[in-house]
C-alpha positions, -999 to +999 in steps of 0.1 A: -060+011+013-076+020-020-071+000-052-035+001-061-014-015-088+022-011-074+056-029-076+095-035-079+127-051-064+159-044-045+198-046-040+221-072-025+238-053+002+257-065+033+239-059+065+250-026+079+241-020+115+240+014+131+263+009+161+271+039+182+272+048+218+252+028+244+216+039+247+210+060+278+178+068+296+157+096+283+125+114+292+104+109+261+096+126+240+121+155+243+116+178+214+143+195+194+137+224+171+126+201+143+099+184+164+068+198+179+034+184+190+005+192+168-018+218+182-046+192+180-057+162+161-093+168+151-116+154+126-109+184+105-072+175+104-073+137+100-110+127+097-105+103+126-096+107+163-064+090+175-069+061+200-055+065+235-016+063+238-011+076+202+002+111+201+006+131+168+036+154+162+049+175+134+085+173+121+101+201+101+110+181+070+133+190+041+115+196+008+141+183-015+168+159-003+187+156-036+194+191-050+212+222-039+189+247-056+178+275-032+142+263-032+154+228-022+162+242+013+125+249+019+108+228+046+073+215+053+055+201+083+053+163+082+030+145+106+041+114+126+026+095+155+043+079+185+031+053+209+054+046+239+030+022+257+049-010+250+085+004+247+111-010+269+132+021+265+164+030+248+187+014+273+172-020+266+178-017+228+141-024+224+130-022+188+113+006+170+085-004+146+081+021+118+049+021+098+057+035+064+027+056+055+014+054+020-014+071+000-037+079+029-036+101+060-014+083+086-042+083+111-062+059+089-035+033+095-029+032+133-042-001+145-034-036+133-008-063+136+020-037+140+006-029+175+007-066+184+043-067+173+052-037+195+034-054+224+053-087+219+087-072+214+084-042+238+086-019+209+081+018+202+055+026+175+064+053+150+040+060+121+052+084+094+028+102+071+038+102+034+044+137+019+015+151-001-010+130+018-031+138+049-017+169+067+019+166+054+015+191+027+045+210+012+039+246+004+013+248+033-019+235+017-033+211-009-041+241-032-005+252-033+010+217-033-012+206-062-009+238-080+012+227-110+039+202-121+066+223-104+050+221-069+039+185-075+074+175-087+086+170-051+062+140-048+080+108-053+088+076-035+124+085-036+118+117-017+094+099+007+121+073+015+145+101+023+119+117+045+115+085+065+153+080+068+158+115+081+129+114+105+138+080+119+174+091+125+163+123+143+137+105+164+163+080+175+188+107+183+161+127+201+152+097+223+189+086+228+179+054+211+206+052+184+213+016+192+177+004+190+169-017+159+143-004+134+118-027+117+098-011+089+062-024+083+039-016+054+013-029+031+008-026-007+025+007-018+035+011+019+050-024+017+070-014-013+083+016+007+092-006+036+112-030+015+129-001-004+137+017+028+155-014+041+174-017+009+183+019+003+191+028+039+203-005+054+223+014+081+190+029+094+165+000+090+174-035+103+145-054+086+112-049+067+079-066+066+064-059+032+028-072+030+012-075-004+040-055-019+038-061-057+073-049-064+078-069-096+053-052-118+077-029-136+097-032-168+082-065-180+097-084-150+064-103-148+036-108-173+016-077-180-017-095-178-007-111-145-030-091-122-060-099-142-050-136-143-049-136-105-084-120-103-097-144-129-084-174-111-101-162-078-135-161-095-129-193-116-119-213-085-150-203-067-174-209-097-168-220-133-203-208-143-197-174-126-164-171-146-181-180-179-210-155-173-185-127-166-164-136-196-194-136-220-208-104-206-183-080-222-194-088-258-231-088-246-227-053-231-212-041-264-239-058-285-268-044-265-252-009-263-248-008-301-285-011-310-311+017-309-318+028-273-292+002-262-275+025-237-309+033-222-316-004-218-282-009-201-289+019-178-322+003-168-307-032-165-279-020-142-300+006-124-275+034-130-280+067-113-273+086-145-279+076-181-249+058-196-230+075-224-208+046-234-205+008-229-168+013-220-177+033-189-200+005-177-174-022-184-147-002-166-170+001-135-179-036-134-143-046-139-134-024-109-160-044-089-143-077-098-108-064-092-115-050-058-136-080-049-106-102-055-081-078-040-100-075-007-116-110-006-109-112+031-132-129+057-158-122+068-168-101+037-156-127+011-166-105-018-158-130-046-182-155-031-209-128-026-207-116-062-206-151-077-233-164-055-255-136-067-247-143-103-252-180-100-283-176-078-305-157-102-337-174-113-335-199-141-338-183-174-322-150-164-300-137-192-263-129-190-267-092-183-294-098-156-270-122-139-241-097-140-264-070-128-273-092-098-236-096-091-230-059-092-259-053-068-244-078-043-210-062-044-195-036-022-203-009-048-239-020-053-271-026-035-270-017+002-304-002+000-294+024-025-319+031-052-294+031-080-258+023-089-233+052-093-210+044-122-173+054-115-156+079-136-120+069-143-107+103-154-074+114-138-076+142-113-049+169-112-058+174-075-049+138-067-015+129-053-019+092-062-029+101-098+004+121-100+024+091-088+004+069-112+016+091-141+052+097-130+066+065-114+039+040-104+032+031-140+019-005-140+018-022-174-016-038-166-022-052-201-047-071-221-061-100-201-056-126-229-078-155-239-072-173-206-089-146-185-124-132-181-108-098-187-099-104-223-122-077-235-109-051-211-075-039-222-054-013-204-042+013-228-008+026-217-007+050-247-040+065-235-026+069-200+004+087-215-018+111-234-040+116-203-011+123-180+003+148-205-030+166-206-037+166-169-002+170-154+021+178-183+042+147-176+049+114-195+048+081-176+082+065-173+097+034-158+104+032-121+139+039-108+144+009-084+169-017-094+161-053-098+182-070-072+175-078-036+190-069-002+188-086+031+163-088+059+131-083+041+100-105+046+071-105+020+036-118+026+014-122-004-006-142-029-001-117-058+017-129-089+038-097-090+052-101-055+082-122-045+069-158-046+099-176-031+128-170-008+156-150-025+181-158+003+182-167+040+173-131+049+150-121+020+121-145+026+087-150+012+057-159+033+033-172+007-004-181+009-030-193-015-056-179+009-067-145+020-062-112+001-046-078+001-027-069+033-048-093+055-018-102+077-014-065+088-050-064+102-056-070+139-058-106+151-092-120+158-104-152+175-121-160+142-089-159+122-084-191+102-055-214+111-035-206+080-035-168+089-025-175+125+004-196+111+014-169+087+016-143+114+035-167+137+061-172+109+065-134+105+069-130+143+097-157+143+114-139+114+113-106+131+125-122+164+155-135+145+163-101+131+162-084+165+182-112+182+209-110+154+210-072+157+214-073+195+241-101+193+261-080+169+256-049+190+268-068+221+299-081+202+307-046+191+304-032+227+327-059+240+352-052+212+351-015+220+358-022+257+387-045+249+402-020+225+398+009+248 
């Protein structure tokens, strides 16, 4: 999962269960006209090979679920992956765990805690690739899909949710598994999709596990500087001196860069691969290091401690910029035996699906850090983003469409300020931690996992167990009622 700033809430809806005829045995997977197995899954297609028991298929997906224009009836091939290894079968009403693919090829996201859930609950694994990512390209190719705003215009979370709802429904029908409960699982943007899928299509999805899903970062629901406050706190809690060094460095970078040959001096101090042309570019890059270090501060990497230990561990008398440069070299973007540091370019790319979503619906008001954070000198300019989006895509960023209320059977795991920090109801529950980092609970279990992480996953398992038991109890009651009434 790349660096994402993503968020928003939900809708109080009564639990609607999909109750139809009794599940019957099926030879899986029987394929209808909409389904077919991919010719091959090669490194050319997905950059990774699928592990054993995972099989990739293509689904003939509708291009536009919401209009009746002639072009809306076009279709494209959407990749999905099935794993039947643990499934108890449709006649047992065993659950289907659906991984809501996000902004990466689906084959990047195969392993992890969701496999352990399937093993524990005798579940079927279904992974669905997000449109415009990986191999799921409308119009046949990236070149055509990313051609202009008209072809890009079918990329939205709204369309992706409808894709998932349609594909899940058809997979269940194809496997005679209409009565099997569906649990959606996702992290970050994918976690947002899982929660929204449960709320928008409650008759299709029984529950959702939304890990690190910052759904509250729209429309001033939470403080605009909240993300940087969380990052700052992570560094400050580890080392007050590290925090102070970083906070002072922004003005020092500008001061040095403003004098004669200052940019050359900065290029030398930070060992940049190319000469710097602005101090802002350097500050943006270093800020990215701090943000991602905090976002993915998971064991055993523990990037915050690595960066701060390098900053604090420089020889006595090292100046501010020398200490910050040592932190950069110790980070995931620096050092590693490389002779120089490549400085990131933050320009939007009109061939990037995520940049399109950033400009159209995933507009996060990540504002000025404020005097209480080490990011006070690194403001986020939404006006500049608007101008850039208009220049690159011809679109203007606008608020997200999701409503601000909550529906049932959603579980959130997080430490982010912009996630749900407390239970909304008995069925919309928060699994909160002060430890760990972005999406850690969705990774595979390890003997070295800390006790708090083991306890977090155990709580999530108990929640999902309750959802499945409740679903099956209602299903059983409905079957009895149907027999009595027949």
